[in-house]
Every structure is written in C-alpha cells, then in structure tokens.
C-alpha positions as a printed Julia matrix, in Angstrom:
336×3 Matrix{Float64}:
 -35.19   13.72  61.69
 -38.58   12.24  62.6
 -40.3    14.51  60.09
 -37.86   13.38  57.39
 -38.5     9.7   58.15
 -42.27   10.27  58.11
 -42.08   11.95  54.71
 -39.83    9.14  53.44
 -42.34    6.54  54.64
 -45.18    8.28  52.84
 -43.07    8.39  49.67
 -42.34    4.67  49.88
 -46.03    3.86  50.24
 -47.21    6.19  47.51
 -48.2     4.78  44.16
 -46.33    6.33  41.18
 -49.35    7.63  39.31
 -48.18   11.2   38.73
 -47.42   12.45  35.24
 -43.84   13.05  34.16
 -42.77   15.65  31.62
 -39.85   15.17  29.28
 -37.38   18.03  28.88
 -37.66   19.88  25.57
 -34.36   18.38  24.4
 -35.3    14.85  25.45
 -33.13   11.91  24.43
 -33.7     8.19  24.21
 -30.24    6.8   23.48
 -26.82    7.92  22.3
 -23.82    5.88  21.06
 -21.66    4.52  23.89
 -18.07    5.64  24.42
 -16.71    2.12  24.27
 -17.08    0.04  21.12
 -15.27   -3.01  22.5
 -18.42   -5.15  22.38
 -19.39   -4.11  18.85
 -18.37   -6.06  15.76
 -18.66   -4.96  12.17
 -20.27   -6.63   9.18
 -21.67   -5.51   5.84
 -24.69   -3.23   5.91
 -27.95   -5.19   5.95
 -30.93   -4.38   3.74
 -34.05   -3.66   5.75
 -37.2    -5.62   4.8
 -39.89   -3.21   3.64
 -43.25   -4.94   3.14
 -46.27   -2.7    3.75
 -48.44   -5.33   5.45
 -46.87   -6.91   8.51
 -46.12  -10.61   8.01
 -47.38  -12.22  11.2
 -46.88  -15.88  10.37
 -43.66  -17.86  10.56
 -42.61  -16.62  13.99
 -40.92  -19.85  14.98
 -38.86  -19.83  11.78
 -37.87  -16.18  12.21
 -39.98  -15.14   9.21
 -42.26  -12.52  10.79
 -41.77   -8.89   9.76
 -40.53   -7.76  13.16
 -38.03  -10.6   13.48
 -36.43   -9.96  10.1
 -36.54   -6.18  10.47
 -35.08   -6.07  13.97
 -32.29   -8.47  13.04
 -31.26   -6.28  10.1
 -31.68   -2.93  11.85
 -29.94   -4.15  15.0
 -27.03   -5.51  12.98
 -26.67   -2.16  11.22
 -26.72   -0.35  14.56
 -23.91   -2.58  15.79
 -21.79   -2.01  12.71
 -22.47    1.74  12.79
 -21.09    1.9   16.32
 -18.22   -0.53  15.8
 -16.91    0.5   12.37
 -15.66    3.91  11.25
 -16.23    2.94   7.62
 -19.97    2.33   8.1
 -22.1     4.7    6.01
 -24.71    6.02   8.44
 -26.16    8.21   5.7
 -27.03    5.12   3.64
 -28.63    3.52   6.71
 -30.72    6.66   7.25
 -31.81    6.6    3.62
 -33.1     3.06   4.14
 -35.4     4.35   6.88
 -36.5     7.24   4.67
 -37.38    4.72   1.95
 -39.45    2.72   4.47
 -41.35    5.87   5.37
 -41.97    6.79   1.74
 -43.35    3.33   1.04
 -45.37    3.11   4.25
 -43.66   -0.12   5.29
 -45.19   -2.1    8.19
 -48.11    0.31   8.53
 -50.82   -2.17   7.53
 -51.9    -4.83  10.01
 -53.19   -8.17   8.68
 -56.53   -9.64   9.55
 -57.25  -13.23  10.56
 -55.28  -15.47  12.92
 -51.5   -15.37  13.31
 -48.78  -17.06  15.31
 -47.34  -13.75  16.51
 -49.36  -10.64  17.36
 -49.03   -7.98  14.62
 -49.69   -5.11  17.05
 -46.85   -6.37  19.27
 -44.66   -6.39  16.17
 -45.5    -2.71  15.71
 -44.14   -2.05  19.21
 -40.93   -3.93  18.52
 -40.37   -2.22  15.16
 -40.91    1.17  16.82
 -38.36    0.45  19.55
 -35.73   -0.38  16.93
 -36.68    2.73  14.96
 -36.14    4.86  18.08
 -32.55    3.6   18.31
 -31.99    4.35  14.61
 -33.47    7.86  14.83
 -31.23    8.58  17.82
 -28.19    7.45  15.81
 -29.12    9.58  12.79
 -29.66   12.62  15.02
 -26.35   12.08  16.77
 -24.43   11.83  13.5
 -26.47   14.4   11.58
 -27.08   11.79   8.91
 -30.24   13.27   7.4
 -32.11   16.44   6.53
 -34.96   17.96   8.55
 -37.37   16.97   5.77
 -36.22   13.35   5.89
 -36.51   13.33   9.67
 -40.06   14.67   9.47
 -41.01   11.96   6.98
 -39.66    9.17   9.22
 -41.29   10.64  12.33
 -44.7    10.68  10.6
 -44.17    7.06   9.54
 -43.19    6.05  13.06
 -46.2     7.85  14.51
 -48.49    5.7   12.38
 -46.7     2.58  13.58
 -47.1     3.86  17.14
 -50.86    4.17  16.67
 -51.04    0.65  15.25
 -49.6    -0.89  18.4
 -52.77   -0.05  20.33
 -55.04   -2.05  18.01
 -56.49   -5.57  18.4
 -58.17   -5.54  21.8
 -56.69   -6.3   25.22
 -53.03   -7.37  25.04
 -51.09   -9.52  27.5
 -49.05   -7.92  30.31
 -45.75   -8.19  28.44
 -47.4    -6.63  25.38
 -48.67   -3.73  27.5
 -45.1    -3.3   28.75
 -43.91   -3.31  25.13
 -46.47   -0.64  24.21
 -45.21    1.5   27.05
 -41.54    1.03  26.2
 -42.11    1.72  22.49
 -44.12    4.9   23.05
 -41.7     6.2   25.69
 -38.65    5.46  23.52
 -40.2     6.93  20.38
 -41.59    9.95  22.24
 -38.2    10.7   23.79
 -36.22   10.09  20.59
 -38.47   12.42  18.57
 -39.33   14.93  21.35
 -43.07   14.15  21.33
 -44.41   14.67  24.83
 -47.9    13.34  24.11
 -46.63    9.99  22.82
 -44.19    9.67  25.71
 -46.96   10.24  28.27
 -49.15    7.65  26.59
 -46.34    5.15  26.99
 -45.66    6.21  30.56
 -49.26    5.45  31.54
 -48.79    1.9   30.22
 -45.48    1.62  32.06
 -47.16    2.57  35.35
 -50.0     0.15  34.67
 -47.49   -2.7   34.48
 -45.17   -1.42  37.21
 -48.05   -1.43  39.7
 -48.43   -5.18  39.14
 -45.26   -6.01  41.07
 -46.36   -8.34  43.87
 -45.05   -9.53  47.22
 -42.79  -12.02  45.43
 -41.23   -9.13  43.44
 -42.58  -10.47  40.14
 -44.73   -8.77  37.51
 -46.0   -12.14  36.27
 -45.78  -15.55  37.92
 -44.95  -17.23  34.61
 -41.18  -16.63  34.46
 -40.99  -16.62  30.68
 -43.65  -13.9   30.52
 -42.04  -12.09  33.45
 -38.71  -12.09  31.61
 -40.22  -10.3   28.61
 -41.87   -7.79  30.92
 -38.61   -7.15  32.8
 -36.84   -6.31  29.52
 -39.5    -3.79  28.48
 -39.86   -2.21  31.92
 -36.07   -1.79  32.06
 -36.04   -0.07  28.67
 -38.75    2.3   29.93
 -36.73    3.0   33.07
 -33.68    3.81  30.95
 -35.7     6.37  28.98
 -36.65    8.07  32.24
 -33.16    7.92  33.71
 -31.59    9.58  30.68
 -34.03   12.45  30.99
 -33.51   13.08  34.7
 -36.62   11.2   35.86
 -36.93    8.5   38.6
 -36.52    5.51  36.28
 -35.05    2.55  38.1
 -35.78    3.98  41.55
 -39.5     4.6   41.07
 -41.29    3.08  44.08
 -44.6     1.23  44.3
 -45.65   -0.39  47.58
 -42.05   -0.29  48.75
 -40.78   -2.06  45.61
 -38.47   -0.82  42.87
 -37.32   -2.27  39.59
 -34.14   -3.36  41.38
 -36.23   -5.68  43.56
 -37.9    -7.17  40.48
 -34.57   -7.65  38.67
 -32.98   -9.32  41.7
 -35.89  -11.71  42.26
 -36.15  -12.61  38.58
 -32.4   -13.23  38.31
 -32.44  -15.59  41.29
 -35.46  -17.52  39.99
 -34.0   -17.73  36.49
 -30.76  -19.15  37.87
 -32.81  -21.8   39.66
 -34.85  -22.51  36.52
 -31.88  -22.7   34.15
 -32.56  -23.83  30.56
 -35.93  -25.39  31.38
 -38.4   -24.86  28.54
 -41.61  -22.99  29.36
 -44.8   -22.01  27.61
 -46.24  -18.52  27.89
 -49.3   -18.0   30.07
 -51.48  -17.88  26.94
 -49.63  -20.88  25.47
 -49.1   -19.06  22.17
 -45.32  -19.11  21.99
 -44.44  -22.79  21.92
 -42.24  -24.59  24.44
 -39.06  -22.48  24.66
 -36.23  -21.68  27.07
 -35.34  -18.02  27.53
 -32.0   -19.0   29.13
 -30.02  -17.69  26.17
 -28.08  -14.59  25.15
 -29.92  -14.0   21.87
 -33.5   -14.14  20.68
 -36.56  -12.26  19.52
 -38.42  -12.06  22.83
 -37.21  -15.09  24.82
 -33.69  -14.1   25.88
 -31.62  -12.52  28.65
 -30.24   -9.68  26.55
 -31.51   -7.14  29.09
 -28.52   -8.05  31.29
 -26.01   -5.62  29.67
 -28.53   -2.8   29.95
 -28.82   -3.21  33.71
 -25.11   -3.76  34.35
 -24.07   -0.78  32.22
 -26.23    1.45  34.41
 -25.59   -0.37  37.69
 -22.28   -2.26  37.7
 -22.53   -2.36  41.49
 -26.24   -1.78  42.07
 -28.81   -3.42  44.37
 -29.31   -6.4   42.03
 -25.93   -6.41  40.27
 -24.39   -9.37  42.1
 -27.27  -11.66  41.12
 -27.37  -10.3   37.57
 -23.63  -10.94  37.2
 -24.09  -14.52  38.38
 -26.89  -14.91  35.85
 -24.71  -13.47  33.08
 -21.9   -15.9   33.88
 -24.3   -18.84  33.92
 -26.07  -18.05  30.64
 -22.81  -17.36  28.78
 -21.34  -20.6   30.12
 -24.5   -22.44  29.03
 -23.67  -21.39  25.49
 -27.15  -20.93  23.99
 -26.69  -17.95  21.69
 -22.97  -17.4   22.22
 -21.11  -14.87  24.37
 -22.56  -11.65  22.93
 -26.1   -10.45  23.67
 -28.7    -9.61  21.01
 -32.34   -9.02  21.95
 -34.28   -8.14  18.84
 -37.31   -6.81  20.72
 -35.16   -4.3   22.66
 -32.95   -2.9   19.93
 -30.59   -5.76  19.1
 -26.95   -5.89  20.29
 -27.45   -4.76  23.88
 -23.85   -5.26  25.01
 -22.85   -2.94  22.14
 -25.71   -0.42  22.49
 -25.24    0.0   26.23
C-alpha cells in the first residue's frame, strides 16, 4: 500500500511532458445519439474568399466569424434533420479546397488576428470532416483534396510571431482536432505540444490566465483538446500538472465567472473591445463550452458549479437558451 501511495504521489507531481500517440483509427468527433438540442434550418452557403478578411470583427464580418456561423449551422441541421443533404454540404467543402479558400493571410494591421482565424476555421473543418466520414458523404479523392486544403490552413495558424496564451491554446486544439479527424499523427503531436505548453500554466489559483475573459477562451480550447484525447483513450481531462487537473481549472473558473456575472472586460492585450463573455453564444467570448463538459461529466468534480453557471447564464438571457460557440464548432449543446 505504501509503495502504491508513493508511486501515486510521484505521478501527481510529474509534469505531463511525455508524447502521446493516436491510435491508427483515431477519431475527433461523431454525431451524438440524442438530437433533442438540435434544430433544423435551410442549408447555409459557406463563404469562400481566398484571402482571410480580418477586419470587421465587432460587426461579425471577419472570415472566421461568417464561416463558422454557416458551417456550425449546417452541422446542427445535419444532426437534427433527416432531410438534410450531407452530400451537398461535403461538396461545399470540396469547392473550398479547390478554390484554396482562406489559405492566404493578409498583411498590415487588423482588428482580429488572421492566424487565429485559421485555427478557428480548422476546428470547424474537423467537425465537418468527421461528419462526412461518419455518413460516407464523399469519395476518397474528395477527402484527400479537403485534407490537403486543411493542412495548408493548419500551417498558416503558426504564422505571425508570438501569439497570446488563448491563441496558443487554439493552435493546440485545432491541430489536435484536425490531426485526429484526418488520422495525421504528426499534426496531432504538434498540437499536443501546444496544449501541454498552456496546460502547464495552471497556477495556484487554478487559472491559466488571471484575466477572466482570456482565461475563458483558454478553458474552451483546452477542453476541446482534452475531448480529443479522451475519445482516443488518452488521459484528457485527468491529465495532472503540479497536482492540478482540468477539472480544477473548470471549477475555479465557473465560481469566478458566477461572481463576475455580466461585467464587461477587456482582454489582456486590450484588442477585443469591452465585452462580457457571460452569454450562451458568441465568436470567442461565450460560455458555450458548458455543454461539452456536462455531456462528458454530468456528475464530475466540477459539475455542480458548472450547472449553477449554466442556470445563471441561461436565466441572464444574453444569447438565448441554446449554446453556440463559433470558435469551438458552433452548436455545442447539439454537437455534444
């Protein structure tokens, strides 16, 4: 018994720096059994500009905002409606790949980082690829074309110097999701190294970042990364660093967010305007990670606090009752 406790103590103190290998038949996501939280609408046309539009973030005009809204809406309808034509949706992605959409990054100054947009677009593409695979909605040649397109987008997310912590978390989540969805070990491992880089930032207050708005974005991306690992038989949510797990971070952030409420905050770099993330929907400032955690842990270590947070944000009414986080795939209460 003493030997077991000693080994356990060493494990709790160890830093999670070891490499993790995906299984050959790795998965990122698959359609949920229940479609109760999914609602149908007409199929949305995906924007397809080649150069990423980085301006107009606050009006929802950036490439990633428009693309993720349309792709996420199509994902929701695909899950919730039997009449949805998944083949047509897949052909939209094939057309993007043929055109090279979103593969050119703009120069100059912008009000939203184009490399971060590449990460967000890739995350949404990983969901779509998983759907097409699940429903056999395309040919092997079409799949190969879209994978090559996504790989270029994946390379673009590493450009433009040193990103913020939440952007590093987004890089990790995007590469892990895309690597798992397309069975590309090298890309997954690149993302995992970013995930560990951010995960090791968790401090004695159980936060990744002291700015709660920034921390909220990081939580969402770290959780998506953990879900990738969990679905492939890897530690995921229970990975330990200095005695801390993602559950500790989720619990602490939920409690602090409940205390903060709808107070408007700026990001640490002051590049996102004065905004409240106490809402169910949004591009990056939202609490749409809640359904992801509760679907995996309805009665987990942080579930009671997350449920209280869910009740409070829905009652507050900003965004409505359903959850839609465009930077993490869209309709999270439908996807998960």
